[in-house]
NUVO-15056 format. One record per residue: residue number from 1; residue in one letter; x, y, z of N, C-alpha, C, CB in turn. Coordinates in nm, 4 decimals, decimal comma. Glycine has a CB too. Layout:
<sites>
+------+--------+----------+----------+----------+----------+----------+----------+----------+----------+----------+----------+----------+----------+
| guse | drenmi |     n.c1 |     n.c2 |     n.c3 |    ca.c1 |    ca.c2 |    ca.c3 |     c.c1 |     c.c2 |     c.c3 |    cb.c1 |    cb.c2 |    cb.c3 |
+------+--------+----------+----------+----------+----------+----------+----------+----------+----------+----------+----------+----------+----------+
|  NUM |      A |        X |        Y |        Z |        X |        Y |        Z |        X |        Y |        Z |        X |        Y |        Z |
...
+------+--------+----------+----------+----------+----------+----------+----------+----------+----------+----------+----------+----------+----------+
</sites>
This chain:
<sites>
+------+--------+----------+----------+----------+----------+----------+----------+----------+----------+----------+----------+----------+----------+
| guse | drenmi |     n.c1 |     n.c2 |     n.c3 |    ca.c1 |    ca.c2 |    ca.c3 |     c.c1 |     c.c2 |     c.c3 |    cb.c1 |    cb.c2 |    cb.c3 |
+------+--------+----------+----------+----------+----------+----------+----------+----------+----------+----------+----------+----------+----------+
|    1 |      M |  -2,4652 |   1,3087 |   1,5329 |  -2,4581 |   1,3349 |   1,3907 |  -2,3134 |   1,3165 |   1,3438 |  -2,5098 |   1,4778 |   1,3581 |
|    2 |      T |  -2,2980 |   1,2521 |   1,2315 |  -2,1660 |   1,2302 |   1,1746 |  -2,1171 |   1,3581 |   1,1079 |  -2,1684 |   1,1137 |   1,0738 |
|    3 |      H |  -1,9934 |   1,3914 |   1,1358 |  -1,9334 |   1,5093 |   1,0734 |  -1,9299 |   1,4888 |   0,9221 |  -1,7898 |   1,5356 |   1,1293 |
|    4 |      P |  -1,9630 |   1,5913 |   0,8428 |  -1,9699 |   1,5742 |   0,6971 |  -1,8374 |   1,5337 |   0,6329 |  -2,0177 |   1,7013 |   0,6342 |
|    5 |      F |  -1,7252 |   1,5595 |   0,6994 |  -1,5962 |   1,5234 |   0,6423 |  -1,5399 |   1,3948 |   0,7014 |  -1,4982 |   1,6356 |   0,6628 |
|    6 |      A |  -1,6172 |   1,3276 |   0,7858 |  -1,5673 |   1,2064 |   0,8507 |  -1,5275 |   1,1009 |   0,7485 |  -1,6726 |   1,1498 |   0,9455 |
|    7 |      N |  -1,6098 |   1,0797 |   0,6479 |  -1,5772 |   0,9790 |   0,5472 |  -1,4539 |   1,0178 |   0,4675 |  -1,6949 |   0,9579 |   0,4533 |
|    8 |      A |  -1,4431 |   1,1446 |   0,4302 |  -1,3250 |   1,1915 |   0,3568 |  -1,2013 |   1,1782 |   0,4447 |  -1,3432 |   1,3385 |   0,3106 |
|    9 |      R |  -1,2138 |   1,2115 |   0,5718 |  -1,1012 |   1,2002 |   0,6643 |  -1,0582 |   1,0545 |   0,6767 |  -1,1383 |   1,2575 |   0,8030 |
|   10 |      S |  -1,1542 |   0,9651 |   0,6866 |  -1,1235 |   0,8222 |   0,6960 |  -1,0555 |   0,7727 |   0,5690 |  -1,2512 |   0,7413 |   0,7222 |
|   11 |      R |  -1,1077 |   0,8126 |   0,4542 |  -1,0456 |   0,7715 |   0,3275 |  -0,9029 |   0,8233 |   0,3172 |  -1,1282 |   0,8219 |   0,2082 |
|   12 |      N |  -0,8812 |   0,9483 |   0,3566 |  -0,7463 |   1,0050 |   0,3510 |  -0,6516 |   0,9314 |   0,4452 |  -0,7495 |   1,1543 |   0,3861 |
|   13 |      Y |  -0,7004 |   0,8987 |   0,5639 |  -0,6195 |   0,8244 |   0,6611 |  -0,5793 |   0,6888 |   0,6033 |  -0,6971 |   0,8054 |   0,7940 |
|   14 |      H |  -0,6748 |   0,6181 |   0,5468 |  -0,6464 |   0,4850 |   0,4927 |  -0,5647 |   0,4928 |   0,3639 |  -0,7768 |   0,4097 |   0,4668 |
|   15 |      A |  -0,5856 |   0,5961 |   0,2845 |  -0,5009 |   0,6151 |   0,1657 |  -0,3559 |   0,6345 |   0,2083 |  -0,5494 |   0,7368 |   0,0817 |
|   16 |      A |  -0,3355 |   0,7071 |   0,3178 |  -0,1994 |   0,7265 |   0,3691 |  -0,1406 |   0,5943 |   0,4177 |  -0,1989 |   0,8300 |   0,4835 |
|   17 |      L |  -0,2220 |   0,5117 |   0,4843 |  -0,1730 |   0,3806 |   0,5292 |  -0,1334 |   0,2936 |   0,4104 |  -0,2799 |   0,3088 |   0,6136 |
|   18 |      V |  -0,2177 |   0,2903 |   0,3074 |  -0,1863 |   0,2094 |   0,1889 |  -0,0590 |   0,2619 |   0,1226 |  -0,3048 |   0,2109 |   0,0878 |
|   19 |      S |  -0,0458 |   0,3930 |   0,1133 |   0,0733 |   0,4526 |   0,0520 |   0,1994 |   0,4171 |   0,1296 |   0,0586 |   0,6045 |   0,0436 |
|   20 |      K |   0,1919 |   0,4273 |   0,2619 |   0,3083 |   0,3943 |   0,3450 |   0,3418 |   0,2465 |   0,3348 |   0,2827 |   0,4323 |   0,4916 |
|   21 |      M |   0,2392 |   0,1623 |   0,3365 |   0,2624 |   0,0180 |   0,3261 |   0,3287 |  -0,0134 |   0,1925 |   0,1293 |  -0,0611 |   0,3409 |
|   22 |      A |   0,2799 |   0,0465 |   0,0867 |   0,3385 |   0,0233 |  -0,0455 |   0,4855 |   0,0642 |  -0,0464 |   0,2607 |   0,1009 |  -0,1539 |
|   23 |      R |   0,5158 |   0,1809 |   0,0091 |   0,6538 |   0,2302 |   0,0103 |   0,7450 |   0,1348 |   0,0863 |   0,6604 |   0,3702 |   0,0728 |
|   24 |      V |   0,7001 |   0,0910 |   0,2039 |   0,7806 |  -0,0012 |   0,2849 |   0,8027 |  -0,1332 |   0,2117 |   0,7128 |  -0,0269 |   0,4207 |
|   25 |      L |   0,7038 |  -0,1749 |   0,1333 |   0,7151 |  -0,3010 |   0,0597 |   0,7893 |  -0,2842 |  -0,0725 |   0,5771 |  -0,3587 |   0,0338 |
|   26 |      G |   0,8362 |  -0,1627 |  -0,0986 |   0,9152 |  -0,1390 |  -0,2189 |   0,8343 |  -0,1101 |  -0,3436 |   1,0008 |  -0,2551 |  -0,2443 |
|   27 |      V |   0,7071 |  -0,0776 |  -0,3274 |   0,6214 |  -0,0457 |  -0,4418 |   0,6278 |   0,1046 |  -0,4670 |   0,4738 |  -0,0920 |  -0,4169 |
|   28 |      D |   0,6568 |   0,1426 |  -0,5882 |   0,6600 |   0,2827 |  -0,6288 |   0,5232 |   0,3171 |  -0,6875 |   0,7757 |   0,3103 |  -0,7326 |
|   29 |      L |   0,4380 |   0,3772 |  -0,6043 |   0,3017 |   0,4079 |  -0,6488 |   0,2996 |   0,5105 |  -0,7613 |   0,2189 |   0,4587 |  -0,5321 |
|   30 |      T |   0,3919 |   0,6041 |  -0,7593 |   0,3972 |   0,7033 |  -0,8670 |   0,4247 |   0,6344 |  -0,9998 |   0,5054 |   0,8101 |  -0,8383 |
|   31 |      Q |   0,5232 |   0,5475 |  -1,0007 |   0,5548 |   0,4724 |  -1,1222 |   0,4357 |   0,3863 |  -1,1637 |   0,6800 |   0,3843 |  -1,1009 |
|   32 |      A |   0,3729 |   0,3220 |  -1,0671 |   0,2589 |   0,2348 |  -1,0976 |   0,1445 |   0,3134 |  -1,1603 |   0,2101 |   0,1640 |  -0,9706 |
|   33 |      R |   0,1206 |   0,4333 |  -1,1110 |   0,0141 |   0,5167 |  -1,1678 |   0,0527 |   0,5648 |  -1,3073 |  -0,0155 |   0,6374 |  -1,0760 |
|   34 |      E |   0,1792 |   0,6073 |  -1,3242 |   0,2240 |   0,6595 |  -1,4538 |   0,2235 |   0,5527 |  -1,5624 |   0,3635 |   0,7181 |  -1,4409 |
|   35 |      T |   0,2568 |   0,4299 |  -1,5260 |   0,2624 |   0,3214 |  -1,6246 |   0,1287 |   0,2491 |  -1,6375 |   0,3711 |   0,2216 |  -1,5868 |
|   36 |      R |   0,0298 |   0,2958 |  -1,5634 |  -0,1041 |   0,2355 |  -1,5643 |  -0,1035 |   0,0934 |  -1,5093 |  -0,1605 |   0,2353 |  -1,7056 |
|   37 |      T |   0,0019 |   0,0579 |  -1,4367 |   0,0028 |  -0,0696 |  -1,3658 |  -0,0991 |  -0,0646 |  -1,2528 |   0,1445 |  -0,1021 |  -1,3108 |
|   38 |      L |  -0,1249 |   0,0561 |  -1,2044 |  -0,2225 |   0,0781 |  -1,0982 |  -0,3277 |   0,1772 |  -1,1476 |  -0,1535 |   0,1303 |  -0,9683 |
|   39 |      P |  -0,4322 |   0,1263 |  -1,2131 |  -0,5405 |   0,2144 |  -1,2594 |  -0,6168 |   0,2749 |  -1,1409 |  -0,6378 |   0,1365 |  -1,3509 |
|   40 |      D |  -0,6853 |   0,3839 |  -1,1657 |  -0,7591 |   0,4544 |  -1,0609 |  -0,8542 |   0,3631 |  -0,9850 |  -0,8366 |   0,5694 |  -1,1207 |
|   41 |      D |  -0,9249 |   0,2758 |  -1,0557 |  -1,0230 |   0,1901 |  -0,9881 |  -0,9547 |   0,0923 |  -0,8928 |  -1,1065 |   0,1129 |  -1,0913 |
|   42 |      Q |  -0,8364 |   0,0443 |  -0,9269 |  -0,7639 |  -0,0465 |  -0,8370 |  -0,7127 |   0,0281 |  -0,7138 |  -0,6463 |  -0,1131 |  -0,9112 |
|   43 |      W |  -0,6713 |   0,1535 |  -0,7318 |  -0,6286 |   0,2350 |  -0,6177 |  -0,7469 |   0,2572 |  -0,5233 |  -0,5704 |   0,3715 |  -0,6657 |
|   44 |      R |  -0,8623 |   0,2942 |  -0,5796 |  -0,9816 |   0,3145 |  -0,4958 |  -1,0180 |   0,1863 |  -0,4218 |  -1,1011 |   0,3616 |  -0,5816 |
|   45 |      D |  -1,0115 |   0,0726 |  -0,4904 |  -1,0428 |  -0,0552 |  -0,4264 |  -0,9459 |  -0,0848 |  -0,3120 |  -1,0387 |  -0,1688 |  -0,5294 |
|   46 |      A |  -0,8180 |  -0,0529 |  -0,3313 |  -0,7183 |  -0,0771 |  -0,2263 |  -0,7485 |   0,0080 |  -0,1032 |  -0,5758 |  -0,0468 |  -0,2785 |
|   47 |      V |  -0,7824 |   0,1345 |  -0,1249 |  -0,8159 |   0,2220 |  -0,0123 |  -0,9434 |   0,1729 |   0,0550 |  -0,8326 |   0,3687 |  -0,0594 |
|   48 |      L |  -1,0424 |   0,1322 |  -0,0226 |  -1,1668 |   0,0805 |   0,0340 |  -1,1405 |  -0,0446 |   0,1177 |  -1,2678 |   0,0494 |  -0,0776 |
|   49 |      R |  -1,0581 |  -0,1365 |   0,0665 |  -1,0237 |  -0,2561 |   0,1448 |  -0,9594 |  -0,2157 |   0,2776 |  -0,9279 |  -0,3485 |   0,0647 |
|   50 |      C |  -0,8726 |  -0,1167 |   0,2723 |  -0,8054 |  -0,0717 |   0,3939 |  -0,9062 |  -0,0156 |   0,4945 |  -0,6994 |   0,0343 |   0,3603 |
|   51 |      T |  -1,0067 |   0,0566 |   0,4472 |  -1,1068 |   0,1124 |   0,5391 |  -1,1854 |   0,0025 |   0,6089 |  -1,2028 |   0,2050 |   0,4639 |
|   52 |      Q |  -1,1870 |  -0,1168 |   0,5502 |  -1,2617 |  -0,2281 |   0,6084 |  -1,1771 |  -0,3125 |   0,7036 |  -1,3168 |  -0,3158 |   0,4983 |
|   53 |      C |  -1,0502 |  -0,2763 |   0,7185 |  -0,9595 |  -0,3507 |   0,8055 |  -0,9976 |  -0,3286 |   0,9519 |  -0,8126 |  -0,3083 |   0,7805 |
|   54 |      A |  -0,9881 |  -0,4347 |   1,0297 |  -1,0204 |  -0,4271 |   1,1721 |  -0,9003 |  -0,3860 |   1,2567 |  -1,0733 |  -0,5606 |   1,2202 |
|   55 |      Q |  -0,7818 |  -0,3697 |   1,1946 |  -0,6614 |  -0,3446 |   1,2736 |  -0,5791 |  -0,2250 |   1,2244 |  -0,5753 |  -0,4674 |   1,2732 |
|   56 |      P |  -0,6413 |  -0,1107 |   1,1985 |  -0,5617 |   0,0023 |   1,1500 |  -0,4589 |   0,0520 |   1,2517 |  -0,6531 |   0,1160 |   1,1121 |
|   57 |      A |  -0,4884 |   0,0422 |   1,3801 |  -0,3907 |   0,0853 |   1,4814 |  -0,2686 |  -0,0063 |   1,4796 |  -0,4548 |   0,0863 |   1,6227 |
|   58 |      D |  -0,2915 |  -0,1373 |   1,4639 |  -0,1791 |  -0,2308 |   1,4537 |  -0,0979 |  -0,2024 |   1,3283 |  -0,2291 |  -0,3766 |   1,4529 |
|   59 |      C |  -0,1657 |  -0,1680 |   1,2210 |  -0,0985 |  -0,1348 |   1,0957 |  -0,0094 |  -0,0124 |   1,1157 |  -0,2018 |  -0,1092 |   0,9829 |
|   60 |      Q |  -0,0620 |   0,0882 |   1,1814 |   0,0150 |   0,2095 |   1,2050 |   0,1398 |   0,1781 |   1,2882 |  -0,0718 |   0,3155 |   1,2757 |
|   61 |      T |   0,1253 |   0,0918 |   1,3876 |   0,2399 |   0,0507 |   1,4689 |   0,3403 |  -0,0254 |   1,3841 |   0,1944 |  -0,0359 |   1,5878 |
|   62 |      W |   0,2914 |  -0,1195 |   1,3022 |   0,3802 |  -0,1972 |   1,2154 |   0,4560 |  -0,1042 |   1,1217 |   0,3000 |  -0,3018 |   1,1343 |
|   63 |      L |   0,3866 |  -0,0077 |   1,0641 |   0,4506 |   0,0873 |   0,9731 |   0,5545 |   0,1729 |   1,0455 |   0,3454 |   0,1770 |   0,9077 |
|   64 |      S |   0,5289 |   0,2068 |   1,1712 |   0,6273 |   0,2827 |   1,2491 |   0,7546 |   0,2019 |   1,2704 |   0,5683 |   0,3238 |   1,3845 |
|   65 |      D |   0,7381 |   0,0710 |   1,2852 |   0,8535 |  -0,0177 |   1,3051 |   0,9267 |  -0,0484 |   1,1753 |   0,8088 |  -0,1472 |   1,3695 |
|   66 |      H |   0,8626 |  -0,0256 |   1,0630 |   0,9196 |  -0,0533 |   0,9305 |   0,9058 |   0,0724 |   0,8449 |   0,8485 |  -0,1760 |   0,8619 |
|   67 |      D |   0,9642 |   0,1819 |   0,8907 |   0,9357 |   0,3100 |   0,8258 |   1,0086 |   0,3350 |   0,6947 |   0,9687 |   0,4186 |   0,9184 |
|   68 |      E |   1,1046 |   0,2530 |   0,6603 |   1,1770 |   0,2709 |   0,5342 |   1,1863 |   0,1381 |   0,4604 |   1,3183 |   0,3286 |   0,5595 |
|   69 |      P |   1,1807 |   0,1429 |   0,3283 |   1,1991 |   0,0184 |   0,2526 |   1,3430 |  -0,0298 |   0,2665 |   1,1632 |   0,0387 |   0,1028 |
|   70 |      S |   1,3615 |  -0,1586 |   0,2593 |   1,4954 |  -0,2159 |   0,2667 |   1,5704 |  -0,1851 |   0,1382 |   1,4893 |  -0,3687 |   0,2914 |
|   71 |      S |   1,6983 |  -0,1542 |   0,1520 |   1,7799 |  -0,1315 |   0,0324 |   1,8164 |  -0,2637 |  -0,0339 |   1,9073 |  -0,0532 |   0,0679 |
|   72 |      D |   1,7966 |  -0,3727 |   0,0390 |   1,8246 |  -0,5067 |  -0,0128 |   1,6914 |  -0,5760 |  -0,0402 |   1,9120 |  -0,5900 |   0,0878 |
|   73 |      P |   1,6567 |  -0,5979 |  -0,1673 |   1,5277 |  -0,6605 |  -0,1992 |   1,5060 |  -0,7945 |  -0,1294 |   1,5165 |  -0,6803 |  -0,3478 |
|   74 |      A |   1,6129 |  -0,8645 |  -0,0966 |   1,5990 |  -0,9927 |  -0,0273 |   1,5465 |  -0,9743 |   0,1148 |   1,7329 |  -1,0657 |  -0,0240 |
|   75 |      H |   1,5585 |  -0,8528 |   0,1678 |   1,5133 |  -0,8259 |   0,3043 |   1,3915 |  -0,7344 |   0,3093 |   1,6255 |  -0,7645 |   0,3841 |
|   76 |      T |   1,3242 |  -0,7189 |   0,1973 |   1,2019 |  -0,6392 |   0,1956 |   1,0965 |  -0,7120 |   0,2778 |   1,1519 |  -0,6141 |   0,0492 |
|   77 |      P |   1,0353 |  -0,6426 |   0,3737 |   0,9354 |  -0,7104 |   0,4566 |   0,8099 |  -0,7451 |   0,3768 |   0,8982 |  -0,6231 |   0,5764 |
|   78 |      H |   0,7318 |  -0,8342 |   0,4325 |   0,6004 |  -0,8675 |   0,3779 |   0,4969 |  -0,7959 |   0,4632 |   0,5756 |  -1,0234 |   0,3756 |
|   79 |      A |   0,3874 |  -0,7584 |   0,4029 |   0,2795 |  -0,6953 |   0,4787 |   0,2308 |  -0,7921 |   0,5856 |   0,1624 |  -0,6529 |   0,3852 |
|   80 |      P |   0,1867 |  -0,7396 |   0,6985 |   0,1360 |  -0,8283 |   0,8036 |   0,0160 |  -0,9096 |   0,7548 |   0,0971 |  -0,7469 |   0,9277 |
|   81 |      G |  -0,0042 |  -1,0242 |   0,8158 |  -0,1100 |  -1,1158 |   0,7742 |  -0,2490 |  -1,0564 |   0,7752 |  -0,1087 |  -1,2343 |   0,8609 |
|   82 |      Y |  -0,2736 |  -0,9592 |   0,8610 |  -0,4068 |  -0,8996 |   0,8690 |  -0,4309 |  -0,7929 |   0,7626 |  -0,4276 |  -0,8397 |   1,0054 |
|   83 |      C |  -0,3280 |  -0,7567 |   0,6864 |  -0,3417 |  -0,6488 |   0,5871 |  -0,4371 |  -0,6914 |   0,4756 |  -0,2032 |  -0,6106 |   0,5276 |
|   84 |      E |  -0,5400 |  -0,6128 |   0,4560 |  -0,6401 |  -0,6411 |   0,3528 |  -0,5823 |  -0,6283 |   0,2119 |  -0,7592 |  -0,5470 |   0,3683 |
|   85 |      N |  -0,4687 |  -0,5610 |   0,1998 |  -0,4058 |  -0,5401 |   0,0692 |  -0,2778 |  -0,6204 |   0,0517 |  -0,3761 |  -0,3938 |   0,0496 |
|   86 |      R |  -0,2557 |  -0,7149 |   0,1384 |  -0,1320 |  -0,7935 |   0,1356 |  -0,1059 |  -0,8554 |  -0,0023 |  -0,1380 |  -0,9037 |   0,2412 |
|   87 |      Q |  -0,1997 |  -0,9283 |  -0,0556 |  -0,1810 |  -0,9958 |  -0,1845 |  -0,1748 |  -0,8954 |  -0,2995 |  -0,2945 |  -1,0962 |  -0,2090 |
|   88 |      F |  -0,2585 |  -0,7941 |  -0,2932 |  -0,2596 |  -0,6914 |  -0,3971 |  -0,1237 |  -0,6226 |  -0,4064 |  -0,3697 |  -0,5879 |  -0,3693 |
|   89 |      L |  -0,0679 |  -0,5810 |  -0,2927 |   0,0611 |  -0,5125 |  -0,2927 |   0,1744 |  -0,6071 |  -0,3309 |   0,0885 |  -0,4511 |  -0,1558 |
|   90 |      K |   0,1618 |  -0,7325 |  -0,2936 |   0,2628 |  -0,8317 |  -0,3330 |   0,2653 |  -0,8462 |  -0,4853 |   0,2343 |  -0,9693 |  -0,2660 |
|   91 |      R |   0,1470 |  -0,8552 |  -0,5463 |   0,1394 |  -0,8653 |  -0,6931 |   0,1937 |  -0,7397 |  -0,7606 |  -0,0057 |  -0,8896 |  -0,7376 |
|   92 |      L |   0,1604 |  -0,6241 |  -0,7056 |   0,2072 |  -0,4984 |  -0,7628 |   0,3597 |  -0,4884 |  -0,7530 |   0,1409 |  -0,3789 |  -0,6917 |
|   93 |      A |   0,4155 |  -0,5274 |  -0,6397 |   0,5617 |  -0,5265 |  -0,6233 |   0,6268 |  -0,6215 |  -0,7226 |   0,6011 |  -0,5655 |  -0,4791 |
|   94 |      Q |   0,5678 |  -0,7386 |  -0,7406 |   0,6243 |  -0,8362 |  -0,8338 |   0,6178 |  -0,7845 |  -0,9774 |   0,5501 |  -0,9704 |  -0,8224 |
|   95 |      T |   0,5074 |  -0,7217 |  -1,0132 |   0,4931 |  -0,6647 |  -1,1472 |   0,5995 |  -0,5588 |  -1,1717 |   0,3529 |  -0,6046 |  -1,1659 |
|   96 |      Q |   0,6208 |  -0,4718 |  -1,0718 |   0,7236 |  -0,3688 |  -1,0875 |   0,8627 |  -0,4305 |  -1,0961 |   0,7175 |  -0,2692 |  -0,9714 |
|   97 |      H |   0,8884 |  -0,5296 |  -1,0136 |   1,0188 |  -0,5962 |  -1,0161 |   1,0431 |  -0,6594 |  -1,1529 |   1,0275 |  -0,7035 |  -0,9050 |
|   98 |      D |   0,9427 |  -0,7305 |  -1,2038 |   0,9559 |  -0,7950 |  -1,3350 |   0,9806 |  -0,6914 |  -1,4444 |   0,8298 |  -0,8772 |  -1,3677 |
|   99 |      S |   0,9103 |  -0,5789 |  -1,4370 |   0,9272 |  -0,4728 |  -1,5354 |   1,0671 |  -0,4126 |  -1,5265 |   0,8210 |  -0,3640 |  -1,5156 |
|  100 |      D |   1,1139 |  -0,3903 |  -1,4042 |   1,2484 |  -0,3353 |  -1,3852 |   1,3541 |  -0,4301 |  -1,4399 |   1,2747 |  -0,3073 |  -1,2367 |
|  101 |      M |   1,3355 |  -0,5593 |  -1,4189 |   1,4325 |  -0,6582 |  -1,4660 |   1,4335 |  -0,6656 |  -1,6187 |   1,4010 |  -0,7965 |  -1,4067 |
|  102 |      S |   1,3186 |  -0,6480 |  -1,6811 |   1,3128 |  -0,6558 |  -1,8277 |   1,3724 |  -0,5312 |  -1,8930 |   1,1680 |  -0,6744 |  -1,8742 |
|  103 |      N |   1,3860 |  -0,4236 |  -1,8150 |   1,4436 |  -0,2999 |  -1,8680 |   1,5945 |  -0,2926 |  -1,8506 |   1,3798 |  -0,1812 |  -1,8014 |
|  104 |      L |   1,6542 |  -0,3963 |  -1,7943 |   1,8004 |  -0,3952 |  -1,7747 |   1,8738 |  -0,4202 |  -1,9027 |   1,8417 |  -0,4985 |  -1,6726 |
+------+--------+----------+----------+----------+----------+----------+----------+----------+----------+----------+----------+----------+----------+
</sites>
């Protein structure tokens, strides 16, 4: 029998992976949520995509090796090729970068 909280536990685990990946890639999820750049449905979709990934252990290892965002945007890492949210997070980072540049 599946534990009644197994799905919630899995979602929380993958939400944490997406959050860590975003941080390492220089995406400010708090800002994205506040500015509605990241609506609730897109956040849920990102977590759902992550739950469908075949390599969460590899992701966790990659995140351990890249635990902090680069202070130099030119050296910000890219999400690994297997990341189900690679393109989504890249677009979100670019949107934030463009917004930050327009506010200068």
